[in-house]
N, C-alpha and C positions, 0 to 999 in steps of 0.2 A: 173063305178059308179059315185055318185056324189063328186067330192072332197071337195067341200063347205061343204057339212055336215058329211064329214068323221073323225071318231074317232079312234084312236088306242088303244086298251084294253092290248094288250100282246105284250112280246117281250121275245126273247132269243136267246143266243150268241152260236156260231158253236161251237163244241167240241174242234176244231181246234184255236177259237178265232178270225178267220179271217172274218165271217160272222155275220149277224145278220140277225133273223127271226122278222117279226111283224106282229100282225095279227088286223083286223080292224073290223069296225062295219058291213061291207058287207059281211063278211065272207072269206075275202082273204088274203093269205099270200103271203108277201114281202119278197125275199131275197137279202140283202145288201152287196156289199163287203166293208168291212171295209179296207180291204190294198188298194183297188183303191181309197177309200174315202179319206186317210188318206195320200196317195202318195204326194211328193210334187209337181207333176205334175197332180194332179187331177183336172178335168173339171168340169162343173157343169154336165156333163153326167156319172161321177162318185158317183154323188147321188141320182142316181136314182136305183130302184131296177135292178139287174140282172136276176130276177126271180120274175114273178107275177102269183100267179095262184088261184084260186076260191077252198078254202078247204071243205067248211061248206055253209049250208043255210045261217043261220044267224050269229050274234057276233062270234068272237071268243075271249073267255074270257082269255083261258089260254094256254101257250105253255109254253113246257120245254124240255132239251134236255137233252139225255140218252148219253151214249158213241158213239151210231150210229145213232141214230134215233131222230126226230124232231116229237113230242107229242103235236096235238092240239085239242083244246077241245072246243066245241060249245054247241048249245042245243042238247040233246039227244044223243050225239057222241061223242068219241074220236077215233082220227085217228093217224097212226103213219107211216111217212114220213123218207125213208134214206136218211142221211145227204149227202152220197157219191153220190147216184143218183141228190138230189137236187144241188149239187156242179156242178155236169156234167150238169147241166143244160136240161136234158132228163124230157120235160114236160110231155110225155105222160105216161110214165111206171114210175111217180115217186112215186107212191104209193103201198108200203108194202104190203104184203099180211095177215096183221092183223089189224081187225078193229072192234071196239067193240062198240055195242050201250047201251044205259045208259038213263034212265030217267033224266029229270029235267036240270037245266044249272048246266055244271060244271064251279065252278070258281077256284080251282086251284087244280095243280098235284104237286104231290110230288114224288120222288123215291129212297126210301131205301133200300139196298137189294134187288136190284132187284123186287122190290115191287113196285106199283104204288098205291098212297094213293090217293082217289077220293073224293069231297067233294061238294053236289050239291043241287038243287033242293028238294029231298024227305027228306032233314035234317039228312040223315044219312052220315057216312063215310063209304067207300067200298075200301078194299083192294085187288089189283088183283096181280098175279102171272103175271109178264111180260113173263117169258119163256113160260107158256104154254096160256096164253092170259086167263084166266078164274079167275072170283072172288073169293077171297078165305075166306073172314070174312067180318061184317058188323060192325060199331061201332054206337051202338045208345044212343041219350042223347039230342042233340040239340032239342030243341022244333019249331024251325021256320028255314028255308033254310042256307046254308053254305057260306060263303065268303070268307074264307081264311083258309090256312092250312100252316103249315110249321114242319119241323121233327126235332128231337134233336137226331142224330142217335147215338150216342155215349151212351146216358142216354136210348134208346129203347124208345122214347117218341115223340108223335104227338100232336101236341098245333094247335086248330081250334078256329077259331070265327065266329060268327052267327048275324043273324037276331034279333035271341032271346037276345042278348045283352052280352052271355055268351062268356069266354075264356074258354073252356074244355082242359086238360092236361090229354091224355091216356096213357095206358102201350101198347106201340106197340105190346108186347107178349100176353096179356089175351086179349086186346080189351076192358077191362075196364077204365071207366072213373076214375081218382085217384085225380082229382080237378077240381073246377068248380068255376070260378072268374068271377062274376057279376059286371062287370066295373063301369057300370051306377049308381050303388049302394054306391059309393064311392063321397062321395062330393066334393072331388077336381077334380075329371073327368069327373061329370054330367054337363051334357048342355041338359037339357030335349027338347031346342027349337031344336035341330038336331035328336033327336033320341037316341036310345039306342045301336043299331046295330054296329057289330064290323067288319071293312072293311078291316084291316090289323093288322098282327100278324107275328113277326118276332123275333128269337130270335141270343144271342150270349154270349157264356158259359152260366154264371148262371144267366143273364140278359135278358129279355123280353120286349120287344116294342109292344102296340099294343093302336090302335084308331078305329077313324070311329064317330058315333053320340059323343059317349065322347070324350073327348082332347085325344091326343096322351100323351101317359103317358109310365114311364120306371120302369119297376116293378122288385124286386129282386124274383128268383124264389124259392129261399129256404125258405125265408120268408113270400112271397106272398102277398106281399105288396108294391105301389106304392113309388116308392123314388122321380121320377121328373116327373112334368105334363106339357106339353110345350103349351105356350100361343099364339098355332097357329089359324087361323081364318078358318073358313069352317073344312069340313072334311078331312081326311086325307087318301087319298087311300094306299099309300102304302109308306113305309121306311126302312130305311137301317142304319145299323152299319157301319161306314167308319174310320178306325183309331181311333183317340179318340171324332168323331164327329158322329153326328145322320142326315142323308139327309132325307127328307119327302118331299112328295108334293099329292097334292090336289087340292082342290078348290082353284084359282089362279094362275096369269100366272108367277111363281118362283120356283123354288128347296129352298127348307127350309135349313140351315146348322144349327144346335142346338149343343150346348154344352151337356153334360150328368148330368150337375147340373140343365138343364131347361133352359137357356138362349137361344134364338134366337138369331145366329152371325149373320148372313147373310141370305140375300133372293134374288136368284140370277136370272135375269131375264130369260124367255123362249117364246118360240113363241105361243104355243096353251094358249087359255085363261084359261083353268083349265089341270089338268095333272090325268091321271090315272095310269101310268105305268112309272117305273124308275130300272134300270139295270145296273151293274157295269160289266166291261168285267174284267174277273180275268182268263179267259182261256188261255190269250196269254200278256205277258209283252209289245211286242211290239204294239200291238191295246187296249191296257190300256185305257179305255175310260168310261164315263157314259153317258146313252143314255136314253133321256125322251122323253115320247108319251101323247099325250091326243086329245083334241077336235079341230084336226087338221091333214092334211094330212103331216105334217113337223112331224119329230123326230129329237128331238134336241141333237147334239153330242160335249160332253165336254172331251175336251183333258187336260186342267185344270180346277177344281172345280170351279173357281172364275168367269167364264165367258164363255159362249156359243162359240165354234169354227164355226161352222156349220150346218146346217138342211141337213138331208136325206128328201127324198119325196117320196110318192107314184108314 
């Protein structure tokens, strides 16, 4: 594949936290050993994949790890790979025996109570029972395709953001849409020049972060109103709550550190010119890193949030 035109779209850490899986625009998944890359005697080779395989025909928009599988989503299909097999580097027999076909682009996968929540190109959210590999319900409401999904497990809620500019909050038990927030209709958030689509949504207790065409903004989920709007340039592709801060990536070669009050505290330089994905490894204290990928074959690794330690590369 052409390294010059590579983009990394998705990342997921292994359940043990010692490995990172990354998916690119060519349908390849690379598995990196974080323990090797972070070791004091790491060489250039430690920053290359321990396993690289083609998983899908087109881009891999989403990766998610369950307790024992890596789930990957491309155009029209979701595949499951056994982490044990991947770590054993058995390339031929790596694929597990469950494999699902699905229409439209899969953007995001989430996994509450052994269910898989899938959003994609048919404007609907589908909930699959992972044990039986069967779809058990469909949530209708978005009028255009879905870019992002997050789950509030304790509250039994699913939040989704779409091309239609809406963030919908669903009751996962009844499948009903309980709230619909049209972010672009709020003057403080609206940026008509970028459009109304929502590309990222995430929550932490009673707070929600969302952005895309509209500015990245922080919302209180009880009052359903924006409390802070972040003055970041371009569209934000992914954001995360981290301690008392917000980390965000999007157009621009940096990770933005924002304070909850709306202030941009720092912009930390990265290798890719624009960024699609940001992941914090909470699965292992020993390998606690932030990894960031985008319009490059390099994935930047931060052991300390204020500067890039090194890069992994395809």
